[in-house]
Short mmCIF file of the C-alpha atoms (twelve columns), coordinates in Angstrom:
data_MODEL
# 
_entry.id   MODEL 
# 
loop_
_atom_site.group_PDB 
_atom_site.id 
_atom_site.type_symbol 
_atom_site.label_atom_id 
_atom_site.label_alt_id 
_atom_site.label_comp_id 
_atom_site.label_asym_id 
_atom_site.label_seq_id 
_atom_site.Cartn_x 
_atom_site.Cartn_y 
_atom_site.Cartn_z 
_atom_site.pdbx_PDB_model_num 
ATOM 1   C CA . MET A 1   -0.063  0.003   0.014   1 
ATOM 2   C CA . HIS A 2   1.179   3.432   -0.860  1 
ATOM 3   C CA . LEU A 3   -1.086  5.000   1.884   1 
ATOM 4   C CA . GLU A 4   -0.989  3.011   5.154   1 
ATOM 5   C CA . SER A 5   -3.541  4.863   7.261   1 
ATOM 6   C CA . VAL A 6   -5.606  8.115   7.881   1 
ATOM 7   C CA . THR A 7   -6.213  9.475   11.339  1 
ATOM 8   C CA . LEU A 8   -8.964  11.950  12.169  1 
ATOM 9   C CA . CYS A 9   -8.077  14.531  14.766  1 
ATOM 10  C CA . PRO A 10  -11.355 15.868  16.391  1 
ATOM 11  C CA . HIS A 11  -9.484  17.845  19.018  1 
ATOM 12  C CA . LYS A 12  -8.271  20.105  16.183  1 
ATOM 13  C CA . TYR A 13  -11.812 20.688  14.583  1 
ATOM 14  C CA . PRO A 14  -12.525 24.447  14.236  1 
ATOM 15  C CA . THR A 15  -16.171 23.979  14.880  1 
ATOM 16  C CA . SER A 16  -18.807 21.322  15.799  1 
ATOM 17  C CA . GLU A 17  -21.735 23.181  14.401  1 
ATOM 18  C CA . HIS A 18  -21.070 23.283  10.701  1 
ATOM 19  C CA . TYR A 19  -20.651 20.562  8.092   1 
ATOM 20  C CA . PRO A 20  -18.674 18.393  8.009   1 
ATOM 21  C CA . PHE A 21  -17.495 18.817  11.655  1 
ATOM 22  C CA . ASN A 22  -21.050 18.411  12.910  1 
ATOM 23  C CA . LEU A 23  -21.194 14.798  11.730  1 
ATOM 24  C CA . ASN A 24  -20.917 12.382  14.729  1 
ATOM 25  C CA . ILE A 25  -19.109 9.838   12.502  1 
ATOM 26  C CA . PHE A 26  -16.141 12.237  12.222  1 
ATOM 27  C CA . HIS A 27  -15.968 12.643  15.929  1 
ATOM 28  C CA . GLU A 28  -16.148 8.840   16.774  1 
ATOM 29  C CA . THR A 29  -13.786 7.502   14.169  1 
ATOM 30  C CA . GLY A 30  -10.065 7.480   14.984  1 
ATOM 31  C CA . LYS A 31  -7.848  5.691   12.412  1 
ATOM 32  C CA . ILE A 32  -8.653  4.053   9.051   1 
ATOM 33  C CA . SER A 33  -6.114  1.510   7.885   1 
ATOM 34  C CA . PHE A 34  -5.555  0.567   4.300   1 
ATOM 35  C CA . THR A 35  -4.597  -3.011  3.854   1 
ATOM 36  C CA . SER A 36  -5.746  -3.738  0.236   1 
ATOM 37  C CA . PRO A 37  -5.006  -2.091  -3.114  1 
ATOM 38  C CA . VAL A 38  -8.754  -1.371  -3.379  1 
ATOM 39  C CA . THR A 39  -10.719 0.307   -0.543  1 
ATOM 40  C CA . CYS A 40  -14.451 1.109   -0.910  1 
ATOM 41  C CA . PHE A 41  -16.273 3.761   1.156   1 
ATOM 42  C CA . ALA A 42  -20.024 2.662   1.273   1 
ATOM 43  C CA . GLY A 43  -22.978 4.387   2.894   1 
ATOM 44  C CA . GLU A 44  -26.120 6.443   2.221   1 
ATOM 45  C CA . ASN A 45  -25.857 9.913   0.823   1 
ATOM 46  C CA . GLY A 46  -24.933 12.428  3.330   1 
ATOM 47  C CA . THR A 47  -22.966 10.256  5.541   1 
ATOM 48  C CA . GLY A 48  -19.692 11.840  4.733   1 
ATOM 49  C CA . LYS A 49  -17.915 9.292   2.541   1 
ATOM 50  C CA . SER A 50  -17.280 11.642  -0.406  1 
ATOM 51  C CA . THR A 51  -16.256 14.399  2.016   1 
ATOM 52  C CA . LEU A 52  -13.736 12.235  3.626   1 
ATOM 53  C CA . LEU A 53  -12.565 10.909  0.250   1 
ATOM 54  C CA . LYS A 54  -11.703 14.523  -0.900  1 
ATOM 55  C CA . ALA A 55  -10.215 15.349  2.459   1 
ATOM 56  C CA . ILE A 56  -7.713  12.438  2.202   1 
ATOM 57  C CA . CYS A 57  -6.947  13.260  -1.454  1 
ATOM 58  C CA . ARG A 58  -6.124  16.905  -0.585  1 
ATOM 59  C CA . ARG A 59  -4.106  15.760  2.408   1 
ATOM 60  C CA . CYS A 60  -2.027  13.573  0.110   1 
ATOM 61  C CA . GLY A 61  -1.270  16.666  -2.028  1 
ATOM 62  C CA . ILE A 62  -3.363  15.577  -4.985  1 
ATOM 63  C CA . HIS A 63  -5.173  18.290  -6.926  1 
ATOM 64  C CA . ILE A 64  -8.974  17.985  -7.309  1 
ATOM 65  C CA . TRP A 65  -10.055 19.284  -10.634 1 
ATOM 66  C CA . GLU A 66  -13.038 21.620  -10.053 1 
ATOM 67  C CA . GLU A 67  -15.081 24.307  -11.661 1 
ATOM 68  C CA . VAL A 68  -14.782 27.869  -10.603 1 
ATOM 69  C CA . GLN A 69  -16.884 28.465  -7.354  1 
ATOM 70  C CA . ARG A 70  -20.199 30.273  -7.924  1 
ATOM 71  C CA . THR A 71  -21.805 32.749  -5.494  1 
ATOM 72  C CA . ARG A 72  -24.006 31.037  -2.962  1 
ATOM 73  C CA . VAL A 73  -26.664 32.291  -0.629  1 
ATOM 74  C CA . ASP A 74  -25.570 30.326  2.440   1 
ATOM 75  C CA . LEU A 75  -21.763 29.877  2.280   1 
ATOM 76  C CA . ASN A 76  -20.223 27.392  4.673   1 
ATOM 77  C CA . PRO A 77  -16.656 28.566  5.390   1 
ATOM 78  C CA . TYR A 78  -15.742 25.170  6.772   1 
ATOM 79  C CA . GLU A 79  -17.042 23.069  3.955   1 
ATOM 80  C CA . ASP A 80  -13.666 22.077  2.543   1 
ATOM 81  C CA . ASP A 81  -11.513 22.281  5.609   1 
ATOM 82  C CA . LEU A 82  -11.637 18.668  6.821   1 
ATOM 83  C CA . TYR A 83  -8.300  17.831  5.096   1 
ATOM 84  C CA . LYS A 84  -6.598  20.347  7.425   1 
ATOM 85  C CA . VAL A 85  -7.349  18.114  10.498  1 
ATOM 86  C CA . VAL A 86  -6.570  14.741  8.876   1 
ATOM 87  C CA . ASP A 87  -3.156  12.996  9.189   1 
ATOM 88  C CA . VAL A 88  -1.965  10.554  6.617   1 
ATOM 89  C CA . LYS A 89  0.782   7.833   7.013   1 
ATOM 90  C CA . TRP A 90  2.597   6.737   3.961   1 
ATOM 91  C CA . THR A 91  4.354   3.453   3.558   1 
ATOM 92  C CA . ASP A 92  7.372   4.698   1.625   1 
ATOM 93  C CA . GLY A 93  6.726   8.374   1.103   1 
ATOM 94  C CA . PRO A 94  4.128   10.251  -0.932  1 
ATOM 95  C CA . VAL A 95  3.193   9.148   -4.469  1 
ATOM 96  C CA . PRO A 96  1.407   10.998  -7.229  1 
ATOM 97  C CA . GLY A 97  -2.231  10.265  -8.156  1 
ATOM 98  C CA . SER A 98  -5.500  11.748  -9.197  1 
ATOM 99  C CA . PHE A 99  -9.052  12.384  -8.186  1 
ATOM 100 C CA . PHE A 100 -12.043 11.297  -10.510 1 
ATOM 101 C CA . ALA A 101 -15.632 12.349  -10.298 1 
ATOM 102 C CA . SER A 102 -18.161 12.108  -13.207 1 
ATOM 103 C CA . GLU A 103 -19.301 15.667  -13.005 1 
ATOM 104 C CA . ILE A 104 -15.844 17.098  -13.553 1 
ATOM 105 C CA . PHE A 105 -14.765 14.576  -16.270 1 
ATOM 106 C CA . ARG A 106 -16.481 16.401  -19.012 1 
ATOM 107 C CA . HIS A 107 -14.415 19.573  -18.386 1 
ATOM 108 C CA . PHE A 108 -11.267 17.498  -18.624 1 
ATOM 109 C CA . THR A 109 -12.238 15.944  -21.981 1 
ATOM 110 C CA . GLN A 110 -12.934 19.451  -23.502 1 
ATOM 111 C CA . LEU A 111 -9.612  20.777  -22.293 1 
ATOM 112 C CA . LEU A 112 -7.855  17.675  -23.609 1 
ATOM 113 C CA . ASP A 113 -9.278  18.450  -27.039 1 
ATOM 114 C CA . GLU A 114 -8.046  21.978  -26.865 1 
ATOM 115 C CA . TRP A 115 -4.405  20.864  -25.851 1 
ATOM 116 C CA . ALA A 116 -4.479  18.237  -28.678 1 
ATOM 117 C CA . VAL A 117 -4.835  20.905  -31.276 1 
ATOM 118 C CA . THR A 118 -1.276  21.731  -30.935 1 
ATOM 119 C CA . ASN A 119 -0.202  18.209  -29.658 1 
ATOM 120 C CA . PRO A 120 -2.350  15.547  -31.309 1 
ATOM 121 C CA . GLY A 121 -0.052  12.810  -29.834 1 
ATOM 122 C CA . LEU A 122 -1.917  13.262  -26.484 1 
ATOM 123 C CA . PHE A 123 -4.659  11.015  -27.725 1 
ATOM 124 C CA . LYS A 124 -2.255  7.972   -27.912 1 
ATOM 125 C CA . TYR A 125 -2.806  7.915   -24.076 1 
ATOM 126 C CA . PHE A 126 -6.587  7.722   -24.287 1 
ATOM 127 C CA . GLY A 127 -7.433  4.992   -26.771 1 
ATOM 128 C CA . GLY A 128 -5.931  6.793   -29.823 1 
ATOM 129 C CA . LYS A 129 -8.857  9.308   -30.408 1 
ATOM 130 C CA . SER A 130 -10.612 12.207  -28.803 1 
ATOM 131 C CA . LEU A 131 -12.562 11.353  -25.653 1 
ATOM 132 C CA . ILE A 132 -15.315 13.644  -26.752 1 
ATOM 133 C CA . THR A 133 -15.896 11.459  -29.920 1 
ATOM 134 C CA . GLN A 134 -16.281 8.309   -27.923 1 
ATOM 135 C CA . SER A 135 -19.344 7.451   -25.988 1 
ATOM 136 C CA . HIS A 136 -19.283 8.629   -22.449 1 
ATOM 137 C CA . GLY A 137 -18.901 5.053   -21.098 1 
ATOM 138 C CA . GLN A 138 -16.137 4.402   -23.675 1 
ATOM 139 C CA . SER A 139 -14.343 7.583   -22.909 1 
ATOM 140 C CA . LEU A 140 -14.259 6.846   -19.181 1 
ATOM 141 C CA . ILE A 141 -12.896 3.315   -19.689 1 
ATOM 142 C CA . SER A 142 -10.287 4.679   -22.122 1 
ATOM 143 C CA . PHE A 143 -9.276  7.260   -19.330 1 
ATOM 144 C CA . PHE A 144 -9.247  4.639   -16.602 1 
ATOM 145 C CA . LYS A 145 -7.178  2.172   -18.614 1 
ATOM 146 C CA . SER A 146 -4.487  4.775   -19.438 1 
ATOM 147 C CA . ARG A 147 -4.238  6.834   -16.327 1 
ATOM 148 C CA . TYR A 148 -4.070  3.980   -13.845 1 
ATOM 149 C CA . GLN A 149 -0.985  2.414   -15.554 1 
ATOM 150 C CA . ILE A 150 1.039   5.026   -13.759 1 
ATOM 151 C CA . LYS A 151 2.291   4.227   -10.341 1 
ATOM 152 C CA . GLY A 152 0.166   6.202   -7.723  1 
ATOM 153 C CA . ILE A 153 -2.817  6.411   -5.456  1 
ATOM 154 C CA . TYR A 154 -6.215  7.079   -7.135  1 
ATOM 155 C CA . PHE A 155 -9.452  8.487   -5.603  1 
ATOM 156 C CA . LEU A 156 -12.790 7.890   -7.366  1 
ATOM 157 C CA . ASP A 157 -16.075 9.507   -6.258  1 
ATOM 158 C CA . GLU A 158 -18.953 7.431   -7.347  1 
ATOM 159 C CA . PRO A 159 -17.525 6.514   -10.767 1 
ATOM 160 C CA . GLU A 160 -20.569 4.294   -11.470 1 
ATOM 161 C CA . ALA A 161 -22.789 7.404   -11.887 1 
ATOM 162 C CA . ALA A 162 -22.251 7.609   -15.599 1 
ATOM 163 C CA . LEU A 163 -21.580 3.883   -16.285 1 
ATOM 164 C CA . SER A 164 -23.982 1.222   -17.333 1 
ATOM 165 C CA . PRO A 165 -23.765 -2.161  -15.486 1 
ATOM 166 C CA . LYS A 166 -21.807 -3.531  -18.394 1 
ATOM 167 C CA . SER A 167 -19.351 -0.632  -18.150 1 
ATOM 168 C CA . GLN A 168 -19.154 -1.015  -14.432 1 
ATOM 169 C CA . LEU A 169 -18.023 -4.645  -15.012 1 
ATOM 170 C CA . GLU A 170 -15.293 -3.273  -17.376 1 
ATOM 171 C CA . LEU A 171 -14.149 -0.866  -14.705 1 
ATOM 172 C CA . LEU A 172 -14.142 -3.780  -12.197 1 
ATOM 173 C CA . ARG A 173 -11.717 -5.645  -14.680 1 
ATOM 174 C CA . VAL A 174 -9.500  -2.555  -14.864 1 
ATOM 175 C CA . LEU A 175 -9.322  -2.334  -11.033 1 
ATOM 176 C CA . LYS A 176 -8.696  -5.905  -10.590 1 
ATOM 177 C CA . SER A 177 -5.961  -6.204  -13.276 1 
ATOM 178 C CA . ILE A 178 -4.112  -2.965  -12.176 1 
ATOM 179 C CA . SER A 179 -4.354  -3.570  -8.518  1 
ATOM 180 C CA . GLU A 180 -2.843  -7.015  -8.960  1 
ATOM 181 C CA . ALA A 181 0.035   -5.450  -10.842 1 
ATOM 182 C CA . GLY A 182 1.022   -3.807  -7.496  1 
ATOM 183 C CA . HIS A 183 1.789   -0.236  -8.544  1 
ATOM 184 C CA . ALA A 184 -1.583  1.427   -7.903  1 
ATOM 185 C CA . GLN A 185 -3.858  1.843   -4.888  1 
ATOM 186 C CA . PHE A 186 -7.466  2.837   -5.148  1 
ATOM 187 C CA . ILE A 187 -9.883  4.442   -2.640  1 
ATOM 188 C CA . ILE A 188 -13.478 4.637   -3.959  1 
ATOM 189 C CA . ALA A 189 -16.647 6.137   -2.535  1 
ATOM 190 C CA . THR A 190 -19.367 4.066   -4.250  1 
ATOM 191 C CA . HIS A 191 -22.956 2.820   -4.192  1 
ATOM 192 C CA . SER A 192 -22.131 0.007   -6.819  1 
ATOM 193 C CA . PRO A 193 -22.287 -3.555  -5.527  1 
ATOM 194 C CA . ILE A 194 -20.386 -4.451  -8.756  1 
ATOM 195 C CA . LEU A 195 -17.431 -2.299  -7.821  1 
ATOM 196 C CA . MET A 196 -17.509 -3.450  -4.203  1 
ATOM 197 C CA . ALA A 197 -17.121 -6.984  -5.452  1 
ATOM 198 C CA . CYS A 198 -13.578 -6.321  -6.549  1 
ATOM 199 C CA . PRO A 199 -11.378 -9.163  -5.349  1 
ATOM 200 C CA . ARG A 200 -9.604  -8.431  -2.036  1 
ATOM 201 C CA . ALA A 201 -11.375 -5.047  -1.742  1 
ATOM 202 C CA . ARG A 202 -11.911 -3.792  1.827   1 
ATOM 203 C CA . ILE A 203 -15.142 -2.078  2.486   1 
ATOM 204 C CA . TYR A 204 -15.732 0.642   5.104   1 
ATOM 205 C CA . SER A 205 -19.283 1.395   6.102   1 
ATOM 206 C CA . PHE A 206 -20.321 5.012   6.844   1 
ATOM 207 C CA . ASP A 207 -23.911 4.131   7.870   1 
ATOM 208 C CA . SER A 208 -23.140 4.329   11.562  1 
ATOM 209 C CA . ALA A 209 -20.463 5.704   13.885  1 
ATOM 210 C CA . PRO A 210 -17.693 4.936   13.941  1 
ATOM 211 C CA . ILE A 211 -16.683 4.031   10.463  1 
ATOM 212 C CA . LYS A 212 -16.092 0.362   10.417  1 
ATOM 213 C CA . ARG A 213 -14.965 -2.457  8.049   1 
ATOM 214 C CA . ILE A 214 -17.626 -4.797  6.906   1 
ATOM 215 C CA . ASP A 215 -17.955 -7.756  4.524   1 
ATOM 216 C CA . TYR A 216 -19.447 -7.464  1.067   1 
ATOM 217 C CA . GLU A 217 -22.494 -9.366  2.007   1 
ATOM 218 C CA . GLU A 218 -23.199 -7.031  4.915   1 
ATOM 219 C CA . THR A 219 -23.465 -3.933  2.769   1 
ATOM 220 C CA . GLU A 220 -27.007 -2.494  2.417   1 
ATOM 221 C CA . HIS A 221 -26.366 -2.211  -1.312  1 
ATOM 222 C CA . TYR A 222 -25.835 -5.928  -1.685  1 
ATOM 223 C CA . ARG A 223 -28.766 -6.809  0.474   1 
ATOM 224 C CA . ILE A 224 -31.236 -4.419  -1.329  1 
ATOM 225 C CA . TYR A 225 -30.207 -5.369  -4.863  1 
ATOM 226 C CA . LYS A 226 -30.324 -9.130  -4.017  1 
ATOM 227 C CA . ASP A 227 -33.721 -8.864  -2.218  1 
ATOM 228 C CA . PHE A 228 -35.198 -6.731  -4.958  1 
ATOM 229 C CA . ILE A 229 -34.158 -9.188  -7.753  1 
ATOM 230 C CA . GLN A 230 -35.534 -12.207 -5.750  1 
ATOM 231 C CA . TYR A 231 -38.696 -10.498 -4.403  1 
ATOM 232 C CA . ARG A 232 -39.481 -7.915  -7.030  1 
ATOM 233 C CA . ASP A 233 -43.212 -8.279  -6.927  1 
ATOM 234 C CA . LYS A 234 -43.326 -7.825  -3.270  1 
ATOM 235 C CA . TYR A 235 -41.309 -4.606  -3.388  1 
ATOM 236 C CA . LEU A 236 -43.570 -3.290  -6.150  1 
ATOM 237 C CA . ASP A 237 -46.710 -4.086  -4.277  1 
ATOM 238 C CA . GLU A 238 -45.320 -2.019  -1.298  1 
ATOM 239 C CA . LEU A 239 -44.847 1.062   -3.445  1 
# 
């Protein structure tokens, strides 16, 4: 593992009244250890998994590609400050990496096209052609296959959001193959039982405090999908 562990430091929190510092889960969780090339953060929306994912990413010194901030009516000055009170422990020193989220990927593909006007050779790293000319699912898989060949640590925030089940299986193949190669580590916030099924993946549940490791079959995502497929008529009758 490139990243060995992450420690939350509640005694350093600047407030307990504003998000994310008002979440009980960040007060009761101490250290999270990473013992597998693939770690999944699972839990309901609003439990803090994406927030912690971004905080760890920033603490690791990895840039998060984001749009320019817009004016907001109710501005939370602490919203992006969790990384300031998170400690990370490396195995053999920091490594490079990247952060992926579906909503910012489109901006990257547009900029890549602009750069390729003067340097068409850039496309050889992404399936040999513009990502914009590929279907969204194809462009994502082309990006994953190329980017994750580089040694580093990679953060993915709900990558399944723009992927069909078939494309999720393709991403699962990429994760399995590259993690077995031993040069990359993945930390993924996800709702996808397909991605959580990655061999040797460690799953951390955010559904109750403190954050704890659970088995695949214990995840609510697995249980709901399995029950719905087996007892679809019962679920539909209860709607």
